C-alpha positions in Angstrom: 106.3 78.4 142.2 104.0 81.3 143.2 101.8 79.8 145.8 98.0 80.7 144.8 96.4 83.9 146.2 93.8 82.0 148.5 95.1 79.7 150.9 92.3 77.2 150.3 92.5 77.4 146.4 94.1 74.4 144.6 97.7 74.6 143.8 98.7 74.7 140.4 100.8 71.3 140.9 97.7 69.6 142.8 96.8 67.6 139.2 100.5 66.2 138.8 101.1 65.3 142.2 101.0 61.4 143.1 98.1 60.7 145.3 97.5 56.9 146.4 94.1 58.3 147.4 91.2 56.7 145.7 89.6 59.3 143.1 86.2 58.8 144.5 87.4 60.0 147.9 89.6 62.8 146.7 86.4 64.0 145.2 84.4 64.2 148.0 86.8 66.2 150.1 88.0 68.2 146.9 87.6 72.2 147.5 88.0 72.4 143.5 84.6 74.5 142.1 84.4 72.3 139.4 83.9 69.2 141.3 81.7 70.9 144.1 79.5 72.0 141.3 79.3 68.7 139.8 78.3 67.4 143.4 75.5 70.3 143.9 73.6 69.2 140.5 74.4 65.3 141.9 72.2 66.5 144.9 69.8 67.9 142.9 69.1 65.2 140.2 68.7 62.8 143.3 66.2 65.2 144.7 64.3 66.0 141.7 64.1 62.1 141.1 62.3 61.8 144.5 60.1 65.2 144.5 59.1 63.9 140.9 58.0 60.4 142.5 56.3 61.8 145.5 54.4 64.4 142.7 53.1 61.5 140.6 51.7 59.8 143.9 50.1 62.7 144.7 48.4 62.6 141.4 47.8 59.0 141.4 45.6 59.6 144.6 43.9 62.3 143.5 42.4 60.7 140.3 41.8 57.1 142.2 41.7 57.7 145.5 41.1 54.4 146.2 44.3 52.9 144.3 46.4 50.7 146.3 49.8 51.7 146.3 52.1 48.1 146.2 53.6 46.9 149.5 51.9 49.8 151.3 48.4 49.9 150.5 45.6 52.8 150.4 47.3 56.2 150.8 45.6 58.1 153.8 44.4 61.6 154.2 47.6 62.5 156.2 50.0 60.7 154.0 49.0 62.9 151.0 49.8 65.7 152.9 52.9 64.0 153.9 53.5 64.0 150.4 52.6 67.7 149.8 54.8 68.9 152.0 58.1 67.0 151.1 57.3 67.4 147.3 57.1 71.0 148.0 60.3 71.5 150.3 62.5 69.0 148.0 62.0 70.6 144.5 61.9 74.2 146.0 64.7 73.9 148.0 67.1 71.1 146.6 66.5 71.3 143.1 65.0 74.9 142.0 67.8 76.8 144.4 70.4 74.2 144.5 71.1 73.3 140.7 71.0 77.2 139.4 72.6 79.0 141.6 75.2 76.7 143.7 75.4 74.0 140.5 76.1 75.8 137.7 77.3 79.0 139.5 80.3 76.9 140.8 81.2 75.2 137.4 80.6 78.0 135.1 80.8 81.2 137.4 84.7 81.6 138.1 85.5 81.1 134.0 83.0 83.6 133.3 84.8 86.6 135.3 88.3 85.4 134.0 88.9 84.0 137.8 90.5 80.3 138.5 88.6 79.5 141.2 85.9 80.5 143.9 86.9 83.1 146.4 86.4 80.7 149.6 87.1 76.8 148.5 87.0 75.5 152.1 83.7 77.4 152.5 82.5 76.1 149.2 82.8 72.6 150.1 81.5 73.1 153.5 78.5 74.4 152.1 78.0 71.4 149.7 78.2 69.1 152.6 75.6 70.5 154.9 73.5 70.9 151.5 73.9 66.9 151.5 73.1 66.5 155.2 69.9 68.7 154.9 68.5 66.7 152.6 69.3 63.6 154.5 67.5 65.0 157.4 64.8 65.8 155.4 64.1 62.0 153.9 64.7 60.7 157.4 61.4 62.0 158.4 59.7 59.4 155.7 61.1 56.1 158.2 60.1 57.9 161.9 57.2 57.2 163.5 53.7 58.8 162.7 56.2 59.7 159.0 56.9 63.0 157.4 55.1 66.5 158.3 51.7 67.2 157.0 51.7 70.8 157.5 52.4 72.1 154.2 56.1 73.3 152.9 54.8 76.8 154.2 54.6 75.1 157.7 52.1 77.7 159.2 51.6 77.9 162.7 49.9 77.2 165.1 49.5 73.2 163.6 53.0 73.1 162.6 53.8 74.2 166.4 52.2 71.4 168.2 52.5 67.5 168.2 48.6 67.2 168.8 48.1 69.0 165.1 48.4 65.2 163.7 50.9 62.4 162.4 54.3 63.6 161.7 54.2 67.0 163.8 56.0 65.5 166.4 59.6 64.1 165.2 59.1 64.5 161.6 58.5 68.1 162.0 61.4 68.6 163.7 63.4 67.0 161.5 61.9 69.7 158.8 62.6 72.2 160.8 66.4 71.0 161.6 66.8 70.3 157.3 65.6 73.9 156.5 67.8 75.3 159.0 71.3 73.6 157.7 70.2 74.2 154.1 69.3 78.2 155.0 73.1 78.2 156.5 74.4 76.1 153.8 72.8 78.4 151.4 73.7 81.8 153.0 77.6 80.7 153.0 76.6 79.8 149.6 75.6 83.2 148.9 78.5 84.9 150.8 81.2 83.2 148.5 79.2 83.8 145.2 79.5 87.5 146.5 82.8 87.7 147.3 84.0 86.0 144.1 82.4 88.2 141.7 83.4 91.4 143.6 87.1 90.6 144.3 88.4 88.1 142.0 87.4 89.4 138.5 90.1 89.1 136.3 91.8 91.7 134.3 89.6 93.6 132.1 86.6 92.2 133.4 84.8 95.2 134.4 81.3 95.5 135.8 79.9 96.2 132.6 81.7 93.6 130.8 80.0 90.5 133.2 77.5 88.5 131.5 74.1 88.6 132.1 74.2 85.1 133.9 77.0 86.3 136.4 74.3 89.7 137.3 72.0 87.1 137.6 74.0 84.9 140.1 74.9 87.9 141.8 71.3 89.2 142.1 70.5 85.8 143.6 73.5 85.8 145.8 72.4 89.0 147.7 68.7 87.6 148.0 70.0 84.5 149.1 71.8 86.1 152.0 69.2 88.3 153.1 66.1 85.7 152.7 67.9 82.9 154.2 69.0 84.6 157.4 65.5 85.5 158.1 64.6 82.2 157.6 67.0 80.8 159.7 65.7 83.3 162.6 61.8 82.3 162.4 63.0 78.7 162.1 64.6 79.1 165.5 61.7 81.1 166.9 59.3 78.1 165.8 61.4 75.6 167.7 61.2 77.6 170.5 57.7 77.4 170.3 57.8 73.9 170.2 60.2 72.7 172.8 61.3 75.8 175.1 57.1 77.1 175.8 57.7 80.2 174.2 55.0 82.3 172.2 56.4 83.9 169.3 53.8 82.3 166.8 51.5 81.0 169.5 48.4 82.7 171.2 47.9 82.6 174.8 45.0 79.7 174.3 44.3 77.2 171.1 42.2 74.7 171.0 43.9 71.6 168.7 42.4 68.4 168.2 40.1 69.1 171.1 42.7 69.8 173.5 42.8 73.3 175.0 46.5 74.7 175.1 48.1 77.3 177.3 51.1 79.6 176.0 52.9 81.6 178.1 52.9 84.6 175.6 50.5 85.9 173.4 52.3 85.4 170.0 50.7 85.6 166.5 50.6 83.1 163.7 50.9 86.0 161.7 54.4 86.7 162.5 55.8 83.4 161.0 53.8 84.5 158.2 55.8 87.8 157.7 58.7 86.2 158.0 58.3 83.4 156.1 57.3 84.9 153.1 60.2 87.8 153.2 61.9 84.5 152.1 59.7 83.1 150.3 59.1 85.3 147.6 62.8 86.4 147.0 63.2 82.7 146.9 61.2 82.7 143.6 63.7 85.1 142.1 66.4 83.1 143.5 65.7 80.2 141.3 64.7 82.3 138.4 67.0 84.9 137.9 70.0 82.8 137.0 67.8 81.5 134.3 66.6 84.8 133.2 70.5 85.8 132.7 71.4 82.4 130.5 68.1 83.1 128.6 69.5 86.5 126.9 73.1 85.3 126.4 71.8 82.1 124.7 69.3 84.1 122.5 71.9 86.1 121.6 74.6 83.7 120.9 72.2 82.2 118.3 70.6 84.8 116.7 74.2 86.0 116.5 72.9 89.6 117.6 73.7 92.2 120.9 71.5 91.5 123.7 68.8 94.3 123.0 69.4 97.1 125.9 72.1 95.3 127.9 72.6 98.1 130.6 68.8 97.9 130.8 69.0 94.4 131.4 71.6 94.8 133.9 68.9 97.5 135.6 66.3 95.3 135.7 67.7 92.3 137.0 69.0 94.3 140.0 65.7 96.0 139.8 63.7 92.8 140.1 65.7 91.9 143.2 65.0 94.7 145.0 61.3 95.0 144.4 61.1 90.7 145.1 61.9 91.7 149.0 58.9 94.1 149.1 56.3 91.9 147.9 55.8 89.2 150.3 52.5 90.4 151.7 50.4 89.8 148.3 50.7 85.9 150.1 48.6 87.2 152.9 45.5 88.8 151.4 43.7 86.0 153.1 45.1 86.6 156.2 43.3 89.6 157.6 45.7 92.3 156.6 44.7 96.1 157.0 43.0 96.6 153.4 45.3 99.3 153.1 48.6 97.3 153.6 47.1 94.6 151.1 46.8 97.8 148.5 50.3 99.0 149.2 51.5 95.2 148.3 49.2 94.8 145.6 50.6 97.9 144.1 54.1 96.9 144.5 53.9 93.6 143.0 52.3 94.9 140.0 55.3 97.0 140.0 57.9 93.9 139.4 55.8 93.4 136.4 57.6 96.4 134.8 61.3 95.2 134.7 59.8 91.5 134.3 58.0 93.0 131.1 61.5 95.2 129.9 63.3 91.5 129.8 60.7 90.0 127.6 60.4 93.1 125.3 64.7 92.7 125.3 64.3 88.8 124.8 62.1 89.4 121.9 64.1 92.6 120.1 67.3 90.2 120.1 65.6 87.6 117.9 63.5 89.9 115.9 63.8 89.5 112.2 67.6 87.4 113.0 67.8 84.1 111.8 68.6 82.0 115.0 70.1 78.6 114.8 67.6 76.3 116.6 69.8 74.5 118.7 68.7 72.5 121.7 69.9 75.3 123.9 68.2 77.7 121.9 65.0 75.9 121.8 64.9 75.6 125.4 65.8 79.1 126.0 63.0 80.2 123.9 60.7 77.6 126.0 62.1 79.4 129.3 60.5 82.8 127.4 57.1 81.0 126.8 56.6 79.4 129.9 57.7 82.9 131.9 55.2 84.6 129.8 52.4 82.3 129.9 52.7 82.1 134.2 53.5 85.5 134.9 50.3 87.0 133.0 48.1 85.1 136.0 50.7 87.1 138.1 48.5 90.3 138.0 45.7 88.4 138.7 46.4 87.1 141.9 48.2 90.5 143.1 44.7 91.7 143.0 43.5 91.2 147.0 39.7 90.8 145.7 40.6 87.9 143.5 43.2 86.3 145.3 40.5 86.1 148.2 39.1 83.5 145.9 41.6 82.2 143.9 44.1 81.7 147.0 43.8 78.5 147.9 43.0 76.8 144.9 45.0 75.0 142.0 45.0 78.3 140.1 48.1 79.5 142.2 49.5 75.7 141.6 49.1 76.3 138.1 51.1 79.9 138.3 53.9 79.2 140.3 54.6 76.2 138.6 54.9 77.6 135.0 56.5 80.8 136.1 59.0 79.3 138.9 59.1 75.7 138.4 58.7 75.0 135.0 60.6 77.8 133.6 63.2 77.2 136.3 63.8 73.8 135.0 63.7 74.6 131.3 67.0 77.2 132.0 68.7 74.1 133.7 68.0 72.1 130.5 69.2 75.1 128.5 72.1 75.6 131.0 72.8 71.3 130.5 72.8 71.2 127.1 74.6 74.5 126.4 77.6 74.0 128.6 77.7 70.4 128.7 80.9 70.5 126.1 82.6 72.7 129.2 81.7 70.2 131.7 82.3 66.7 130.1 84.1 67.4 126.8 81.6 66.0 125.1 78.4 67.3 123.2 74.9 66.0 123.6 73.3 64.3 120.6 71.3 67.5 119.0 68.4 65.4 117.7 67.5 63.4 121.3 68.1 66.9 122.4 65.2 68.4 120.3 62.9 65.5 120.8 63.4 66.1 125.2 62.4 69.7 124.2 59.3 68.9 122.3 58.2 66.5 124.6 58.9 68.5 127.4 57.4 71.5 126.7 54.2 69.8 125.3 53.9 68.0 128.8 54.5 71.1 130.7 51.4 72.8 128.9 49.2 69.8 128.7 49.7 69.5 132.6 49.5 72.7 134.2 47.5 74.8 131.9 44.4 73.0 133.1 45.3 73.7 136.6 43.5 77.1 135.9 40.5 76.0 134.9 40.4 73.6 137.6 41.1 76.4 139.9 38.5 78.6 139.1 35.9 75.9 139.3 36.8 76.2 143.0 38.7 73.1 143.5 40.7 73.7 146.7 44.7 72.5 146.4 45.4 70.5 149.4 42.3 68.3 149.7 43.8 64.4 149.5 40.3 63.7 148.1 38.1 65.3 145.7 35.1 63.0 145.5 32.5 61.9 148.2 32.6 65.2 149.9 28.9 66.0 151.3 27.1 68.9 150.5 27.0 71.0 147.1 31.1 70.4 147.3 30.4 67.7 145.3 28.1 68.8 142.6 31.0 71.4 142.0 33.8 69.3 142.1 32.4 66.4 139.9 32.9 69.4 137.1 36.6 68.5 137.2 37.2 65.2 137.2 37.7 64.5 133.4 40.0 67.7 133.8 41.9 66.1 136.8 42.2 62.7 135.2 43.8 64.6 132.0 46.1 66.6 134.2 47.1 62.9 135.8 48.0 61.4 132.5 49.9 64.7 131.3 52.2 64.5 134.2 52.7 60.8 134.0 53.7 61.9 130.1 56.0 64.9 130.9 57.8 62.6 133.8 58.7 59.8 130.9 59.8 63.0 128.5 62.7 62.8 130.6 63.7 59.7 129.2 65.3 61.0 126.3 67.8 63.3 128.2 68.4 60.2 130.1 69.7 58.4 127.0 71.3 61.2 125.5 73.5 61.7 128.8 74.7 57.7 128.7 75.0 57.3 125.4 77.1 60.7 125.1 79.3 60.0 128.3 80.0 56.5 127.3 81.3 57.8 123.8 84.9 58.7 123.5 86.1 62.4 124.6 86.5 64.4 121.8 87.1 67.8 122.4 84.5 70.9 121.4 86.2 73.9 121.4 83.2 76.6 121.7 81.0 75.1 119.4 78.3 77.5 119.6 80.8 80.1 118.6 79.9 82.2 121.8 81.7 85.1 122.9 81.8 84.8 126.7 85.0 83.9 128.7 84.2 80.6 129.8 84.7 79.2 126.0 88.4 80.7 126.2 91.0 78.3 126.0 92.4 77.0 129.1 89.3 79.3 131.0 88.2 76.1 133.1 91.6 74.7 133.9 92.5 75.4 137.2 96.5 74.3 136.6 96.9 76.7 134.0 99.6 79.9 134.6 98.1 81.5 131.6 96.1 85.2 132.8 92.7 85.5 131.5 92.4 88.9 129.8 88.8 90.4 129.3 89.3 92.7 126.0 85.4 93.6 125.2 81.7 93.4 126.1 80.0 90.3 125.6 77.8 89.5 122.7 79.4 91.4 120.2 78.5 90.2 116.4 78.8 92.1 113.4 75.5 93.6 111.9 74.9 91.3 109.4 75.6 88.1 112.1 78.5 86.8 110.3 81.5 87.2 112.5 81.5 87.6 116.1 84.4 89.2 118.6 85.1 86.5 121.9 85.9 88.4 125.1 89.2 87.2 125.4 90.3 88.1 121.4 92.4 90.7 121.0 92.3 90.7 117.5 90.3 93.9 116.2 89.1 91.5 113.5 86.3 88.9 114.3 86.3 85.8 113.2 83.7 84.3 110.9 81.0 82.0 112.2 81.3 78.4 110.9 78.7 77.6 108.1 
């Protein structure tokens, strides 16, 4: 028997080998990419439940500041800031980064390129363990004396560099630093694994031009991960040194915190942290969204029975978005005292990234133009992704203007912007992936009526929650205040105008959370049903739908014969990438 080319890869007889080890234990220590992908999705599921719960507590407190949390009592201002910090950290790192890139990437990527496994299975498993450890370390901050950190998910110094800054800035802040450092190591290793897999393990016939756009999204996001998380790890180490080794990378020679005059050896600047953090922070947006962009292109073409409009241009725009994404970090710092000429340069580069993004939108619209698409649940979520991406993106050029950003920067306008274009668009991409690839993951197909109900409730809740935040932001409502009433001075009259909108946003947020119940019911019902083989139920053309593509024990070689998304002009026939036949099969009625 021929051994696998990668010594860490599972052997071809591994499923037939008799083992007395319990299945759960074997799954935990497995190096199979599908098992690891499911592990990542399990981590993201736990994280999204926790992060959503924290966000609802924030909304309830903002609307009813005197509300008593059962078994706890009144939510204090520092506790509210801890909720903000942990919500942002959990959702951004452990949901929007882990699920699309590591979760679905491990599940689907090898099959899409004609490979049987990831390049470094043991490194892949180690990355999963480190990610789980990072989440545990982060959550442990809730249970230490003084609680979780309160400096926000951006952790700006000097307040993040001193325990005197407030409750949670002692051991809670240290745990935050340790958690994100571990996560950065895991994400960098995962990115290296993804890049190597795509470059080295593509199957026979899978040229670069034949790669599906989902693979290009994973490839570009992995490049950004290696660059951005390496810089973030360095910044975290420097901040830890400032906190415990009396260095002065981010701290001035003197600082007054809570009435205490602090003397530092060096003469650092908090601006250095902002530069390092946002060099990571803005590429992180594209790490979260690029896989969804690629999937949206493929799903729209699949159910419109069309070729992707300007396929090569879409590859180029994916790479260009990744490249420009590492050049625009300064637009997060317009109010930090940058040189005006530097601010203008970052404003121009920020507006430049709208060009490839607009090209993607035009390709999506052109792909489905005058088609007769099948409005399946994956197609609806792909269309929802396009809608949210456009709506959230329209406010991007506004915030790219330094003069406008000075007013809007610390208001709910920014919260609305990034929740629509990154959070909700990213989540819709995850929902699209779940419904689209579920037949491959579980050998069952989710209910279409329940899926469509889930879509309509979710998109209504998303817009009802985040669109009004633009109005409260324009009214000047600050985004990190624990309480919006009872503030002395003219601010009271200003914020009173947003009271009704705040109530509406809170009710809509609760509705949005409850709108996920159809998905939960759908998953439970489907997984409890008997397994029904569904071979390519969507008439898809990409390699993951080929017979035995996901069977790691199969000795059958996967050969790519043509480009993806090849449909006839009338949309009645399609040519799968794996089929050597010249006569394309007809689509099912």
